[in-house]
C-alpha positions as CSV (number, residue, x, y, z in Angstrom):
1,X,0.0,0.0,0.0
2,X,1.2,3.5,-0.9
3,X,2.2,5.8,2.0
4,X,1.2,9.5,2.2
5,X,3.9,11.8,0.8
6,X,5.9,9.1,-1.0
7,X,6.8,9.7,-4.7
8,X,4.2,7.2,-5.8
9,X,1.5,9.0,-3.8
10,X,2.4,12.3,-5.3
11,X,2.4,10.9,-8.9
12,X,-1.0,9.2,-8.6
13,X,-2.6,12.1,-6.6
14,X,-1.3,14.6,-9.2
15,X,-2.7,12.5,-12.1
16,X,-6.1,12.2,-10.5
17,X,-6.2,15.9,-9.6
18,X,-5.4,16.9,-13.2
19,X,-8.0,14.5,-14.4
20,X,-10.6,15.9,-12.0
21,X,-9.8,19.4,-13.2
22,X,-10.4,18.3,-16.8
23,X,-13.7,16.5,-16.1
24,X,-15.3,19.2,-14.0
25,X,-14.2,22.2,-16.2
26,X,-16.1,20.5,-19.0
27,X,-19.1,19.8,-16.8
28,X,-19.5,23.4,-15.6
29,X,-18.5,25.4,-18.7
30,X,-22.1,26.2,-19.5
31,X,-23.1,27.8,-16.2
32,X,-21.8,31.3,-17.0
33,X,-23.2,31.0,-20.5
34,X,-26.8,30.3,-19.4
35,X,-28.1,33.9,-20.1
36,X,-26.3,33.9,-23.4
37,X,-27.8,30.5,-24.4
38,X,-31.2,31.6,-23.3
39,X,-31.0,34.6,-25.7
40,X,-29.3,32.7,-28.5
41,X,-31.8,29.9,-28.7
42,X,-34.9,31.7,-27.4
43,X,-35.4,29.5,-24.3
44,X,-36.4,30.4,-20.8
45,X,-33.9,30.5,-17.8
46,X,-35.2,27.1,-16.7
47,X,-34.8,25.6,-20.2
48,X,-31.3,27.1,-20.5
49,X,-30.3,25.4,-17.2
50,X,-31.1,22.1,-18.9
51,X,-27.7,22.4,-20.6
52,X,-26.3,21.6,-17.2
53,X,-29.0,19.4,-15.9
54,X,-28.9,16.8,-18.7
55,X,-25.2,16.4,-18.2
56,X,-25.5,15.8,-14.5
57,X,-28.4,13.5,-15.0
58,X,-26.6,11.3,-17.6
59,X,-23.5,11.4,-15.4
60,X,-25.5,10.0,-12.5
61,X,-26.9,7.2,-14.6
62,X,-23.5,6.3,-16.0
63,X,-22.1,5.9,-12.4
64,X,-24.3,2.8,-12.0
65,X,-22.4,1.2,-14.9
66,X,-18.9,2.4,-14.4
67,X,-18.5,1.6,-10.7
68,X,-19.5,-2.1,-10.9
69,X,-17.8,-2.5,-14.3
70,X,-14.5,-1.2,-12.9
71,X,-14.8,-3.6,-9.9
72,X,-14.7,-6.4,-12.5
73,X,-12.3,-5.3,-15.2
74,X,-10.2,-2.6,-13.7
75,X,-10.2,1.2,-13.4
76,X,-7.3,2.8,-15.3
77,X,-8.4,2.2,-18.9
78,X,-12.0,3.0,-18.2
79,X,-11.0,6.3,-16.8
80,X,-8.7,7.1,-19.6
81,X,-11.2,6.1,-22.3
82,X,-14.1,8.0,-20.7
83,X,-11.9,11.2,-20.5
84,X,-11.2,11.0,-24.3
85,X,-14.9,10.7,-24.9
86,X,-15.4,14.0,-22.9
87,X,-13.1,15.7,-25.2
88,X,-14.7,14.5,-28.4
89,X,-18.2,15.5,-27.2
90,X,-16.9,19.0,-26.3
91,X,-15.6,19.5,-29.9
92,X,-19.0,18.3,-31.2
93,X,-20.8,20.8,-29.0
94,X,-19.0,23.7,-30.7
95,X,-20.6,22.7,-34.0
96,X,-24.3,22.5,-33.0
97,X,-26.9,24.6,-34.7
98,X,-30.0,24.2,-32.4
99,X,-30.7,23.7,-28.8
100,X,-32.0,20.2,-29.0
101,X,-28.7,19.0,-30.5
102,X,-26.8,20.9,-27.8
103,X,-28.8,19.0,-25.2
104,X,-28.1,15.7,-26.9
105,X,-24.4,16.2,-26.9
106,X,-24.4,17.4,-23.4
107,X,-26.2,14.3,-22.4
108,X,-23.7,12.1,-24.2
109,X,-20.9,14.1,-22.6
110,X,-22.5,13.4,-19.2
111,X,-22.2,9.7,-19.9
112,X,-18.5,10.1,-20.4
113,X,-18.0,12.5,-17.6
114,X,-19.1,9.8,-15.1
115,X,-16.0,7.6,-15.7
116,X,-13.5,9.4,-13.5
117,X,-15.7,10.3,-10.5
118,X,-17.1,6.7,-10.5
119,X,-13.7,5.1,-10.1
120,X,-11.2,7.7,-8.7
121,X,-12.0,7.2,-5.0
122,X,-12.0,3.4,-5.4
123,X,-8.8,3.5,-7.3
124,X,-7.2,5.4,-4.5
125,X,-8.7,3.1,-1.8
126,X,-7.1,0.2,-3.6
127,X,-3.7,1.7,-3.6
128,X,-3.4,3.9,-0.6
129,X,-3.0,3.4,3.1
130,X,-6.0,4.9,5.1
131,X,-4.2,8.1,6.2
132,X,-2.9,8.5,2.7
133,X,-6.4,8.0,1.3
134,X,-7.9,10.8,3.5
135,X,-5.2,13.3,2.3
136,X,-5.5,12.3,-1.3
137,X,-9.3,12.6,-1.3
138,X,-9.0,16.1,0.1
139,X,-6.7,17.2,-2.7
140,X,-8.8,15.3,-5.4
141,X,-12.0,17.1,-4.3
142,X,-10.0,20.4,-4.2
143,X,-9.2,19.7,-7.8
144,X,-13.0,19.3,-8.5
145,X,-13.5,22.8,-7.3
146,X,-10.6,24.2,-9.3
147,X,-12.0,22.5,-12.4
148,X,-15.4,24.1,-11.7
149,X,-13.7,27.5,-11.4
150,X,-11.6,27.0,-14.5
151,X,-14.5,25.8,-16.7
152,X,-16.7,28.6,-15.7
153,X,-13.9,31.2,-16.1
154,X,-13.1,29.9,-19.6
155,X,-16.8,29.7,-20.5
156,X,-17.5,33.3,-19.3
157,X,-14.5,35.0,-20.9
158,X,-14.4,32.9,-24.1
159,X,-18.2,33.2,-24.4
160,X,-18.2,37.0,-24.1
161,X,-15.3,37.7,-26.5
162,X,-15.4,34.7,-28.9
163,X,-18.9,33.4,-28.7
164,X,-20.5,30.4,-26.9
165,X,-19.4,27.9,-29.6
166,X,-15.7,28.9,-29.3
167,X,-16.0,28.6,-25.6
168,X,-16.5,24.9,-26.1
169,X,-13.5,24.7,-28.5
170,X,-11.3,26.5,-25.8
171,X,-12.3,24.0,-23.1
172,X,-11.9,21.1,-25.5
173,X,-8.3,22.1,-26.3
174,X,-7.5,22.3,-22.7
175,X,-9.2,19.0,-22.1
176,X,-7.1,17.2,-24.8
177,X,-3.8,18.6,-23.3
178,X,-4.7,17.4,-19.8
179,X,-5.8,14.0,-21.1
180,X,-2.4,13.5,-22.6
181,X,-0.7,14.4,-19.3
182,X,-2.9,12.1,-17.3
183,X,-2.4,9.3,-19.8
184,X,1.4,9.6,-19.1
185,X,1.2,10.1,-15.3
186,X,-1.5,7.6,-14.2
187,X,0.3,4.4,-13.1
188,X,-0.9,0.9,-13.5
189,X,-2.7,-0.2,-10.3
190,X,-1.1,-2.7,-8.0
191,X,-3.8,-3.2,-5.3
192,X,-6.7,-4.0,-7.6
193,X,-8.4,-7.3,-7.1
194,X,-11.0,-8.1,-9.8
195,X,-14.4,-9.4,-9.0
196,X,-16.6,-11.3,-11.4
197,X,-19.1,-9.2,-13.2
198,X,-22.5,-10.6,-12.3
199,X,-25.5,-8.3,-12.6
200,X,-27.3,-10.0,-9.8
201,X,-24.2,-9.5,-7.5
202,X,-24.0,-5.9,-8.6
203,X,-27.6,-5.3,-7.6
204,X,-27.0,-7.0,-4.2
205,X,-24.0,-4.8,-3.6
206,X,-26.0,-1.7,-4.4
207,X,-28.8,-2.9,-2.2
208,X,-26.5,-3.7,0.7
209,X,-24.9,-0.2,0.5
210,X,-28.4,1.3,0.5
211,X,-29.4,-0.7,3.6
212,X,-26.2,0.4,5.5
213,X,-27.4,3.5,7.5
214,X,-23.9,5.0,7.8
215,X,-23.5,5.0,4.0
216,X,-27.1,6.0,3.2
217,X,-27.0,9.0,5.4
218,X,-23.7,10.1,3.8
219,X,-25.4,9.6,0.4
220,X,-28.3,11.9,1.4
221,X,-26.0,14.6,2.8
222,X,-23.9,14.7,-0.3
223,X,-26.9,14.7,-2.7
224,X,-29.1,17.2,-0.9
225,X,-26.2,19.7,-0.3
226,X,-25.2,19.6,-4.0
227,X,-28.8,19.9,-5.0
228,X,-28.8,23.4,-3.3
229,X,-25.2,24.5,-3.7
230,X,-24.8,24.1,-7.5
231,X,-28.2,25.3,-8.5
232,X,-27.9,28.5,-6.5
233,X,-25.2,29.5,-8.9
234,X,-27.5,29.0,-11.9
235,X,-30.2,31.2,-10.5
236,X,-27.8,33.9,-9.2
237,X,-26.5,34.4,-12.8
238,X,-29.9,35.7,-13.8
239,X,-30.1,37.9,-10.7
240,X,-26.7,39.5,-11.4
241,X,-27.1,40.0,-15.1
242,X,-30.2,42.1,-14.5
243,X,-30.6,45.5,-12.9
244,X,-29.0,47.0,-10.8
245,X,-25.7,45.0,-11.5
246,X,-26.0,44.2,-15.2
247,X,-22.9,41.9,-15.1
248,X,-21.5,40.5,-18.4
249,X,-20.7,36.9,-19.1
250,X,-17.1,37.3,-18.1
251,X,-17.9,38.9,-14.8
252,X,-20.5,36.1,-14.2
253,X,-17.7,33.6,-14.8
254,X,-15.6,35.4,-12.3
255,X,-18.3,34.8,-9.7
256,X,-17.1,31.2,-9.6
257,X,-13.8,32.3,-8.1
258,X,-15.7,31.8,-4.9
259,X,-14.9,28.1,-5.4
260,X,-11.4,29.0,-4.2
261,X,-12.6,28.7,-0.6
262,X,-13.9,25.2,-1.6
263,X,-10.4,24.3,-2.5
264,X,-9.3,25.2,1.0
265,X,-12.2,23.5,2.6
266,X,-11.5,20.3,0.7
267,X,-7.8,20.4,1.6
268,X,-8.6,20.8,5.2
269,X,-11.3,18.2,5.4
270,X,-9.0,15.2,5.9
271,X,-7.0,16.8,8.7
272,X,-10.1,18.1,10.5
273,X,-11.9,14.8,10.0
274,X,-9.0,13.0,11.7
275,X,-8.9,15.5,14.5
276,X,-12.6,16.2,15.3
277,X,-14.5,13.3,13.6
278,X,-16.1,13.1,10.2
279,X,-19.7,13.4,11.3
280,X,-18.9,16.6,13.2
281,X,-17.3,18.0,10.1
282,X,-20.4,17.2,8.0
283,X,-22.7,19.0,10.5
284,X,-20.4,22.0,10.6
285,X,-20.3,22.2,6.8
286,X,-24.0,22.1,6.4
287,X,-24.4,24.9,9.0
288,X,-21.9,27.0,7.1
289,X,-23.9,26.6,3.9
290,X,-27.0,27.9,5.8
291,X,-25.0,30.9,7.0
292,X,-23.6,31.7,3.6
293,X,-27.1,31.4,2.0
294,X,-28.5,33.9,4.5
295,X,-25.7,36.3,3.8
296,X,-26.7,36.5,0.1
297,X,-30.0,38.1,1.0
298,X,-28.2,41.5,1.7
299,X,-28.8,43.6,-1.5
300,X,-25.1,44.5,-2.0
301,X,-22.9,42.8,-4.5
302,X,-19.8,42.3,-2.2
303,X,-22.0,40.7,0.4
304,X,-23.6,38.4,-2.1
305,X,-20.1,37.3,-3.2
306,X,-19.1,36.8,0.5
307,X,-22.1,34.5,0.9
308,X,-21.0,32.3,-2.0
309,X,-17.4,32.3,-0.5
310,X,-18.9,30.9,2.7
311,X,-21.1,28.5,0.8
312,X,-18.2,27.1,-1.2
313,X,-16.1,26.4,1.8
314,X,-18.9,24.8,3.7
315,X,-20.1,22.6,0.8
316,X,-16.7,21.3,-0.3
317,X,-15.7,20.7,3.3
318,X,-18.8,18.5,3.7
319,X,-18.5,16.9,0.4
320,X,-14.9,15.9,0.8
321,X,-15.7,14.5,4.3
322,X,-18.7,12.5,3.1
323,X,-16.8,11.1,0.2
324,X,-14.0,9.9,2.4
325,X,-16.5,8.6,4.8
326,X,-18.1,6.3,2.2
327,X,-14.7,5.0,0.9
328,X,-13.6,4.4,4.5
329,X,-16.8,2.6,5.7
330,X,-17.7,0.5,2.7
331,X,-16.6,-3.0,3.6
332,X,-16.7,-4.4,0.0
333,X,-17.3,-3.3,-3.6
334,X,-15.8,0.1,-2.9
335,X,-16.2,1.4,-6.4
336,X,-19.9,0.6,-6.2
337,X,-20.2,2.4,-2.9
338,X,-18.5,5.5,-4.2
339,X,-20.5,5.4,-7.4
340,X,-23.8,5.2,-5.4
341,X,-22.7,8.3,-3.4
342,X,-22.2,10.1,-6.7
343,X,-25.5,8.9,-8.1
344,X,-27.1,10.7,-5.2
345,X,-24.8,13.6,-5.6
346,X,-25.6,14.3,-9.3
347,X,-29.2,13.3,-9.0
348,X,-29.4,16.1,-6.5
349,X,-27.8,18.5,-9.0
350,X,-30.3,17.4,-11.7
351,X,-33.5,17.9,-9.7
352,X,-32.3,20.9,-7.8
353,X,-33.1,23.3,-10.6
354,X,-36.6,22.1,-10.8
355,X,-37.0,22.3,-7.0
356,X,-35.6,25.8,-6.7
357,X,-37.4,27.0,-9.8
358,X,-40.7,26.8,-7.8
359,X,-39.3,29.1,-5.2
360,X,-37.8,31.4,-7.9
361,X,-41.2,31.7,-9.5
362,X,-42.7,32.6,-6.2
363,X,-40.2,35.2,-4.8
364,X,-37.2,35.2,-7.1
365,X,-33.9,35.1,-5.1
366,X,-35.5,35.4,-1.7
367,X,-37.6,32.4,-2.6
368,X,-34.5,30.4,-3.6
369,X,-33.0,31.2,-0.2
370,X,-36.1,29.9,1.6
371,X,-36.1,26.7,-0.5
372,X,-32.3,26.3,0.1
373,X,-32.7,26.6,3.9
374,X,-35.4,23.9,4.1
375,X,-33.0,21.4,2.5
376,X,-29.8,22.5,4.3
377,X,-31.5,22.2,7.7
378,X,-32.3,18.6,6.7
379,X,-28.7,17.8,5.9
380,X,-27.5,19.3,9.2
381,X,-30.0,17.1,11.0
382,X,-28.8,14.0,9.1
383,X,-25.1,14.8,10.0
384,X,-26.2,15.0,13.6
385,X,-27.9,11.6,13.4
386,X,-24.6,10.1,11.9
387,X,-22.8,11.6,14.9
388,X,-25.2,10.0,17.4
389,X,-25.0,6.7,15.5
390,X,-21.2,6.7,15.7
391,X,-21.3,7.5,19.4
392,X,-23.7,4.5,20.1
393,X,-21.4,2.2,18.1
394,X,-18.3,3.4,20.1
395,X,-20.2,3.0,23.4
396,X,-21.1,-0.6,22.5
397,X,-17.4,-1.4,21.5
398,X,-16.2,0.1,24.8
399,X,-18.8,-1.9,26.8
400,X,-17.8,-5.1,25.1
401,X,-14.2,-4.4,25.6
402,X,-14.9,-3.9,29.3
403,X,-16.8,-7.1,29.6
404,X,-13.9,-9.0,28.0
405,X,-11.4,-7.4,30.3
406,X,-13.5,-8.4,33.3
């Protein structure tokens, strides 16, 4: 097993971080372009958000395939192949002439995008010692946030100055470069043990994960938090492009620099989880999301941005912790367990726009905040339940140890 800080740890972690940046920059490139796409294709804000929703929905579906498949045949080549598919779909997106074809290619791209997130955590769990895994997961999730920032910045600036189609070409060129680097860096796995590919066994694994309370609660926390966090960005772009701010696409793209605090939160999550406990960190992150959401109600642009800085730290702190919790607590079929977490995660992203749109229609941004708080209060409660569950388990272990000593 690979130890934290060793050359092999750095090489593998760097490869997966670059791959993560590439995947998530492609996923999020459309978000700063939503007002532009709405005008270009004559669609509503909700319809424009489908360019993001169809990708996350297809990504979520693909996870059910990639995870179990990688448990049977291996992970490296599946990750490499899916990443190449992402690049090809991005180039195709730059050539579409109508909105339906754009949605079709975004859906196909989503199917390819699922390859890396479905397998990366299991790949690390196979190769790294437990302390090394926690540190690597934190950096990997930090790269997720950097990819989100990069994709949105490129989308915003390239979209404003070169047009939305050239924004896809720009992100495609970057993706191809990163794919070549990852292909060279990513080592052949040494700790992987293949399992026969049996659909019935796959279904049993997924069912067992869902019946494991400590995993199911983490799945719900990740999915519900992401449901709110990522879709808040979609709705705030329509707030900030209108009066009194009238921000352009490039400035809307710069809003996603607030993800930088998410990079910090992800990097700290492993150390804080080891020190204070992972359930405590999930509760704290959910509460920070509530605080940041409330801060955005102040009708002053710097305060709105501050609220998203707080949200980003809280969300990625929780997400990194929950991801590591799943990898650490899954006793078998780790890729399936991690994939199921991400199914909840991206399903949340897919339905969040529809959920928050009801509140948007009611009271615009104030309604979005209200709808967000209802869900975030639920995730904080779920984290508290996970903490109580862990304390009960520790109490039972200590009691049994005392009886044996007697």
